[in-house]
C-alpha positions, 0 to 999 in steps of 0.5 A, a space after each residue: 559914879 556919875 558920868 562927867 558932863 561937859 561944861 560946854 560944847 567946846 569941852 564935849 568937842 575936845 573930848 570927842 576929837 582927842 578921844 578922852 577915854 575917861 567915863 568914870 567906870 572901868 567895868 568894860 576893862 578886859 578880864 586879862 588886863 584886870 588879872 595882869 594888874 592884880 598880879 602886878 599889885 600882888 607881886 609888889 605887896 609880897 615884895 614889900 612884906 618880904 623886904 620888911 620881914 627881911 629887915 627885921 630878921 637881919 
């Protein structure tokens, strides 16, 4: 994905001052945070599937 280029110098300055972290890539995210995210997503997927199965078995 191509990095976001500022429209003008004002946007570039605002991004630098406010510390806008978006650069279009999340490759630098630490492994621990990625794993926690995957576990949380997997938990909700399993919860949803078991809820659907429970509704139909009831």
